[in-house]
C-alpha positions, 0 to 999 in steps of 0.5 A, spaced: 695 574 925 694 568 929 688 568 933 688 562 935 686 560 943 691 557 949 688 552 951 690 547 957 688 541 959 684 543 965 681 548 961 675 543 958 670 541 960 671 547 965 676 542 969 671 535 966 677 532 964 681 532 970 674 529 974 674 524 969 681 522 969 681 522 977 675 517 976 678 512 972 684 513 976 680 511 983 677 504 979 684 502 976 687 503 983 681 499 987 682 494 981 690 494 983 688 492 990 684 488 990 687 480 991 681 476 986 685 479 979 691 478 977 696 483 980 701 482 975 696 485 970 698 491 966 692 496 968 691 503 962 686 509 964 684 512 957 682 520 955 680 520 949 679 528 947 674 529 941 674 536 936 669 538 930 671 545 929 665 548 925 664 551 917 668 558 920 672 555 925 670 560 930 669 554 934 668 546 936 664 541 940 669 537 944 668 531 947 671 528 952 672 520 953 675 517 959 676 509 960 680 504 964 682 497 961 682 493 968 684 486 970 680 482 970 677 476 976 682 470 976 679 464 974 676 460 981 677 452 980 671 448 982 668 442 981 662 438 979 659 431 978 657 430 971 654 422 972 650 420 978 653 414 983 650 408 981 647 404 987 
């Protein structure tokens, strides 16, 4: 008899997965809109779900990890003087 329970992504952490994904998505969209960032770089939203069952396999600890890979700042060219003028 199959005693496993049907789970959905919405069930994990009482909805925390969706909340964490939304947070990272907002970061990515803000990064895309920032004129100081490279417009053509690919951004990523990352979701990792780690599940560690107990020995009886009746429960499991779940770690929900989210992250975002954002575009870096566009380099700003500037000049510096290395030597002083000789008078």
